[in-house]
C-alpha positions in Angstrom: -12.3 39.6 162.6 -14.0 41.6 165.2 -17.1 42.0 162.9 -16.9 38.6 161.7 -17.4 37.4 165.4 -20.3 39.8 166.0 -21.9 38.4 163.1 -21.6 35.2 164.5 -23.0 35.8 167.9 -25.6 37.8 166.5 -27.1 34.6 163.9 -26.8 32.7 166.6 -27.4 33.3 170.0 -25.5 31.2 172.9 -27.4 31.9 175.8 -30.6 30.3 174.3 -27.9 27.5 173.4 -27.2 26.6 176.2 -30.4 26.6 177.6 -32.0 24.3 174.4 -31.8 21.1 176.1 -33.4 19.5 173.6 -30.9 20.5 171.0 -28.0 19.5 173.2 -29.7 16.1 173.0 -29.4 16.3 169.2 -26.2 17.2 168.8 -24.8 14.6 171.3 -26.8 12.2 169.2 -25.3 13.3 166.1 -22.2 13.0 167.2 -22.3 9.1 168.8 -24.1 8.1 165.5 -21.0 9.3 163.5 -18.4 7.8 166.2 -20.1 4.7 165.5 -19.6 5.0 161.6 -16.4 5.9 162.1 -15.5 2.9 164.0 -16.9 0.8 161.5 -14.4 2.0 158.3 -11.8 0.6 160.1 -13.7 -3.4 160.1 -12.1 -5.1 157.4 -14.3 -7.7 155.6 -13.2 -10.9 156.0 -10.5 -12.9 153.5 -8.8 -9.7 152.5 -4.7 -9.1 152.6 -4.4 -5.5 154.0 -1.0 -5.4 153.3 -1.1 -6.3 149.3 -4.6 -4.3 149.1 -2.9 -0.7 150.4 -0.2 -1.5 148.2 -3.0 -1.6 144.8 -4.5 1.0 146.3 -1.7 3.2 146.2 -1.6 3.2 142.7 -4.9 4.1 141.6 -5.8 6.9 143.7 -5.7 8.7 140.2 -9.0 6.9 139.8 -12.6 6.6 140.3 -12.0 4.8 143.5 -9.7 7.3 144.9 -12.7 9.4 144.8 -15.0 7.3 146.0 -12.1 6.1 149.1 -12.4 10.4 149.2 -16.4 9.9 150.1 -16.1 6.4 152.1 -13.9 8.6 154.5 -10.6 5.9 153.3 -12.9 2.8 154.1 -13.0 1.6 150.4 -9.2 1.9 150.6 -8.9 -0.3 153.8 -11.7 -2.4 151.9 -14.1 -2.3 155.5 -17.7 -3.1 156.2 -18.5 0.5 155.5 -16.7 0.4 152.1 -19.5 0.9 149.9 -20.3 4.0 152.2 -24.0 5.9 151.6 -23.1 6.0 147.8 -25.9 3.0 146.7 -28.5 5.4 148.6 -27.4 8.4 146.6 -27.5 6.9 142.9 -30.9 4.9 144.3 -32.4 8.5 145.8 -30.9 10.4 142.6 -32.6 7.6 140.3 -35.7 7.7 141.6 -35.8 11.4 141.0 -35.3 11.4 137.5 -37.1 9.2 137.0 -40.0 10.3 138.8 -39.7 13.4 136.0 -40.5 10.5 132.8 -42.7 8.4 134.8 -46.5 9.6 135.5 -46.8 6.9 138.3 -44.1 8.5 140.2 -44.6 12.0 139.6 -48.5 11.2 141.2 -47.0 9.7 144.3 -45.0 12.4 144.2 -47.8 14.6 144.4 -49.6 13.1 147.1 -47.8 14.2 150.1 -46.5 12.5 153.1 -48.1 9.3 151.9 -46.3 9.6 149.1 -43.0 9.9 149.9 -43.2 7.8 151.7 -44.0 5.4 149.4 -41.3 6.6 147.6 -38.3 6.6 150.3 -39.7 2.5 150.4 -38.6 1.9 146.7 -35.7 4.3 147.7 -34.6 1.7 149.7 -35.2 -1.1 147.6 -33.0 0.5 145.0 -30.6 1.0 147.6 -30.2 -2.8 148.5 -29.9 -3.7 144.8 -27.7 -1.6 143.9 -25.2 -2.5 147.1 -26.1 -6.2 146.1 -24.5 -5.4 142.7 -21.9 -3.1 143.5 -20.7 -5.4 146.4 -20.4 -8.5 144.1 -18.6 -6.4 141.5 -16.0 -5.4 144.0 -15.4 -9.3 145.1 -15.2 -10.2 141.6 -12.7 -7.1 140.9 -10.7 -8.0 144.1 -10.3 -11.7 143.5 -8.3 -10.4 139.8 -6.2 -8.0 142.4 -2.7 -8.6 142.9 1.1 -7.6 143.0 4.2 -8.8 143.5 3.4 -9.9 146.6 0.6 -12.4 145.7 -3.4 -11.5 145.3 -5.2 -9.2 147.3 -7.8 -11.8 148.2 -6.6 -15.0 150.3 -9.1 -17.6 149.2 -11.2 -16.6 146.5 -14.1 -18.7 145.2 -17.8 -18.7 146.1 -17.8 -18.4 149.7 -15.9 -15.1 149.8 -18.0 -14.0 146.8 -20.9 -14.5 149.4 -19.6 -13.2 152.6 -18.6 -9.9 150.5 -21.8 -8.8 149.5 -23.4 -9.9 152.5 -21.5 -7.7 154.6 -21.2 -4.7 152.5 -24.6 -4.8 151.8 -25.6 -5.0 155.2 -23.1 -2.2 156.1 -24.7 0.2 153.6 -28.2 -0.8 154.9 -26.5 0.0 158.2 -25.2 3.7 157.2 -28.7 4.0 155.5 -30.7 3.6 159.0 -28.0 5.7 160.8 -28.8 8.0 158.1 -32.6 8.6 158.7 -31.9 8.2 162.6 -29.0 11.0 162.3 -32.3 13.3 160.3 -35.1 12.1 163.2 -33.2 12.2 166.3 -30.1 14.5 165.3 -30.1 17.6 163.9 -30.9 16.5 160.4 -29.1 15.9 156.9 -28.6 12.4 158.4 -26.7 11.1 154.2 -25.1 14.7 154.0 -23.4 14.2 157.8 -22.6 11.2 157.1 -20.0 11.8 153.6 -19.2 15.0 155.3 -17.5 13.2 158.2 -15.5 10.6 156.0 -13.9 14.2 154.0 -12.8 16.0 157.0 -11.8 12.9 158.9 -9.1 12.6 156.0 -8.5 16.6 156.1 -5.5 16.5 158.3 -4.1 13.2 156.5 -4.0 15.2 153.3 -2.6 18.3 154.9 -0.2 16.4 156.3 0.5 15.0 152.6 1.2 18.1 151.3 3.2 19.1 154.1 5.5 16.1 153.2 6.1 17.0 149.9 7.3 20.5 150.7 9.7 18.9 153.8 11.1 16.4 150.3 10.8 19.5 148.3 8.5 17.8 145.3 6.8 21.1 146.2 7.8 24.8 147.5 7.5 26.6 150.8 5.5 29.5 148.5 3.4 26.7 146.8 2.0 25.3 149.7 1.5 28.8 151.1 -0.4 29.7 147.7 -2.6 26.6 147.7 -3.7 27.2 151.4 -4.8 30.9 150.7 -6.3 29.8 146.8 -8.6 26.8 149.3 -9.1 29.6 151.5 -10.6 32.1 148.8 -12.5 29.2 147.0 -14.4 28.2 150.3 -15.2 32.0 150.1 -16.3 32.1 147.0 -18.3 29.3 147.6 -20.3 30.0 150.6 -21.1 33.2 148.6 -22.3 31.4 145.4 -24.2 28.7 147.8 -26.0 31.7 149.8 -27.2 33.7 146.4 -30.3 33.5 145.0 -32.6 35.5 142.7 -35.7 36.6 144.8 -38.7 37.0 142.5 -41.5 39.4 144.2 -45.0 37.8 144.2 -48.3 39.7 144.7 -51.1 38.6 145.9 -54.5 39.9 145.5 -56.8 41.2 148.2 -59.7 39.5 149.4 -63.1 40.4 150.7 -65.0 38.1 153.5 -67.4 40.1 155.0 -66.5 43.1 156.8 -62.8 42.0 156.5 -60.1 42.2 153.8 -57.7 39.4 153.0 -54.6 39.2 151.4 -53.2 41.9 149.9 -49.3 41.1 150.9 -46.3 40.0 148.6 -43.7 37.1 149.1 -40.6 36.4 147.1 -39.9 33.0 145.4 -36.6 32.2 145.4 -34.1 30.8 142.9 -30.7 29.8 143.8 -27.9 30.3 141.6 -26.7 26.8 142.0 -29.8 24.6 141.5 -28.1 21.2 141.1 -25.8 21.2 144.2 -22.6 19.0 143.8 -24.4 16.0 141.5 -22.6 17.3 138.3 -19.2 17.2 139.3 -19.8 14.0 140.9 -21.2 12.6 137.7 -18.7 14.4 135.7 -16.2 12.6 137.8 -17.8 9.5 137.8 -17.7 9.4 134.0 -14.3 10.4 133.1 -12.5 8.5 135.7 -14.3 5.0 134.3 -11.8 4.3 131.4 -8.9 4.9 134.1 -9.9 2.7 136.8 -10.5 -0.1 133.9 -7.4 0.4 132.6 -6.2 0.0 136.1 -8.2 -3.0 136.9 -6.4 -4.6 133.7 -2.6 -3.6 134.7 -2.2 -2.1 131.2 -3.0 -5.8 129.5 -6.5 -4.1 128.1 -7.5 -3.5 124.5 -4.7 -0.8 122.9 -7.7 1.6 122.0 -8.4 1.8 126.2 -4.1 2.4 126.9 -5.4 5.4 124.0 -7.8 6.5 125.7 -6.2 6.6 129.1 -3.6 8.4 128.1 -6.0 11.0 126.5 -8.3 11.5 129.6 -5.4 11.9 131.9 -5.7 14.1 135.1 -5.0 18.0 133.6 -5.1 16.7 129.8 -6.7 19.2 127.7 -9.1 16.9 126.8 -10.0 15.4 129.8 -10.7 19.6 131.2 -12.6 20.4 128.0 -14.9 17.4 128.8 -15.1 17.9 132.5 -16.3 21.4 132.4 -18.8 20.1 129.5 -20.0 17.1 131.6 -20.2 19.9 134.5 -22.7 22.2 132.6 -24.9 19.7 130.2 -25.2 17.7 134.4 -26.3 21.5 135.7 -29.1 21.8 133.4 -30.0 18.6 133.2 -30.1 18.5 137.3 -32.1 21.4 137.6 -34.7 20.8 135.2 -35.6 17.5 137.4 -35.9 19.7 140.4 -37.0 22.4 139.8 -40.2 22.7 137.2 -41.5 26.2 136.3 -44.9 25.0 134.7 -46.2 23.0 137.6 -44.4 26.1 139.5 -46.7 28.5 137.9 -49.9 26.9 138.7 -49.1 26.8 142.1 -48.8 30.3 142.0 -52.1 31.1 139.9 -54.4 28.4 142.1 -53.4 30.1 145.2 -54.0 33.7 143.5 -50.0 34.3 143.3 -48.8 36.8 140.3 -45.4 38.3 139.2 -45.9 42.3 138.9 -46.2 42.7 134.8 -46.0 39.0 134.0 -49.9 37.1 133.2 -50.8 34.2 135.7 -50.2 31.1 133.6 -47.8 30.2 130.8 -46.3 33.9 130.4 -45.0 33.0 134.2 -44.0 29.6 133.4 -41.7 31.1 130.1 -40.7 34.0 132.5 -39.2 31.3 135.4 -37.8 28.9 132.9 -36.0 32.4 131.4 -35.1 33.5 134.0 -33.6 30.0 135.6 -31.9 29.7 132.6 -29.4 32.8 133.3 -29.4 31.4 136.9 -28.1 28.4 135.5 -25.5 29.4 133.3 -24.2 31.4 136.1 -24.3 28.1 138.6 -22.9 25.7 135.4 -19.7 29.0 135.2 -19.4 28.8 138.7 -19.0 24.9 139.6 -16.5 24.5 135.8 -14.7 27.2 137.8 -14.4 25.4 141.6 -13.5 22.5 140.0 -11.2 22.8 137.4 -8.8 25.2 139.0 -8.3 22.7 141.8 -8.2 19.6 139.2 -5.0 21.7 137.7 -3.1 21.6 140.6 -4.0 17.8 141.6 -2.3 16.5 137.8 0.5 18.8 138.3 1.4 18.9 141.5 0.5 15.8 143.4 -1.8 17.7 145.6 -4.2 15.0 147.5 -8.3 15.3 146.3 -9.4 16.7 149.6 -8.6 19.7 148.1 -10.4 19.5 145.0 -13.5 21.5 143.9 -15.9 18.8 144.5 -15.0 17.3 148.5 -14.9 21.8 149.4 -17.8 21.9 147.7 -19.5 18.9 149.7 -17.7 20.2 153.0 -19.4 23.9 152.3 -23.0 22.5 151.3 -23.6 20.5 154.2 -21.7 23.0 157.0 -24.2 25.3 155.9 -27.1 23.3 155.8 -26.4 22.2 159.6 -25.6 25.6 160.7 -29.2 26.6 158.8 -30.8 23.3 161.2 -29.0 24.3 164.0 -30.6 27.7 163.8 -33.7 27.2 163.2 -33.8 24.3 166.3 -32.4 27.6 168.4 -35.4 30.2 167.2 -38.0 27.2 167.3 -36.7 27.5 171.5 -36.7 30.8 172.0 -40.8 30.8 170.6 -41.6 27.8 172.6 -40.3 30.4 175.5 -42.0 33.1 174.9 -44.9 30.6 173.9 -44.7 30.1 178.0 -43.8 33.3 179.6 -47.3 34.8 177.3 -49.3 31.9 178.8 -47.8 32.5 182.7 -48.5 36.1 182.4 -52.2 35.5 180.9 -53.2 33.1 184.0 -51.4 35.4 186.3 -53.7 38.5 184.3 
C-alpha cells in the first residue's frame, strides 16, 4: 500500500495542486455543474403518477430500460426532466462518426481541421434534437400504454401530455448537452462522459445496499457477497491494466540538412491501444439483445407467441444470450475500431512527414503492417471486453446482482476516471511549466 501511495504522490504533485488556482476553479465548476445535473434527475415531468410508474419499472429492471436507467442515474425510472439523459447526443455522435467513414463530404469536413470539426459538431447537435424528439414522443406514447392494477401511469393522457413530454425531455437533453460542453471548455474536460459517470457512481451506494439487503434476507450468502466484492476489485484492476496497455510501434524520421545544420533523425512511437473501441461494443450489444425483452414487457406478455419464445431464449444467462452477447461484442469491437482508426490514412500521414517504420516500406506496406498489428490487438481487446462483460452478466442473471456491478458500468467508471485523472495531471503540468517560464523571465531580467 505504501508503494501505491508513493506512486500516486509522484504522479500528482500535491504542492503544485495547492498553487494551481486555475485548476481548482475548473474542479469547482465541474462539481457545481454535476450537482445541477443530479438535482435535475429528481424533477419529474408533469402528468405522471410516481407510485404507479415505480411499480411498473420495478418489473422491467432486467430490460433495456434498466440499462438506460443506470446510465441516466435513475432519472428514467423516476421519469424526470433528464430521463433521456445525454444518450441522444451520444447516439448522434456515433451515427455521425459512422457516416464519416462512408460519406466523402463528411470525410472532407473532418480533414478541414477546426472549421470542419465545428461543422460536424453542429450536425451532431441537430441530430441530437431530432433523436430526442423522436425518443421523447415514443416515451410519451409508451407511458400512456403503461398501467398496473392501481391504474395508468399517466394521469391525463392525450395530445397535451405528449407535447408537454416531448418539449420537457428534449429541453432536458439539450440542457445536458450544453452542460457537458461547458464542463469540457471550463471544467476538467470530458463533460459528456462525466455526466454518465456521475449517474452511475451516484447509484453505486444504492446498488451496494441492495446487495447487502439480499445477504440480510438470505438470498445471497455472506461468502458470496465477499467473493463478489473481491471479484469487482479484480475486474477493475484488470480493466485499468488493459485500458492503459498499448502496442508502441517505433517510427523513425530521416535526417535532413538545411544550410549548415542537420535536422531530424529522431524517433518516436505510434501508440495503438488494445481496446481501441472503448465501451461502445458492450453498449451496442446490450441494447440489441435487450430490445425483445423490453417489447415483451411493454405488451405485458399479450404480444405474439414468437415474441414470447424469443424472450424466453434470450433471457439473462441463457447459453444463446451469452453466445450472441459475445458475438456482438466481437463484431462491434472490430467494426468500431475500423471506423476510428484508418491504417491507410495513418500510413499516408507518416509518408507525408518523412516517417517510416524500420524494416517496413512506406505506403501500402506500412498500411498492411498497421492493419495486421491492429487486427491482432483487436482480437485481444474483444476477448477482454467479452470476459469482463459476460462474467458479471452471469452474476446478474443467476444471483440478482444489480446492474451497477455489470461489466459495462464498471468499464465506463474506470475509463472516465482514468481520462479525468489524465486531464488533471495535464493541467498540473501546464501550471508547473508556466511557473518555470515566469521564473526564467525574472532571472533574465535580473541578469
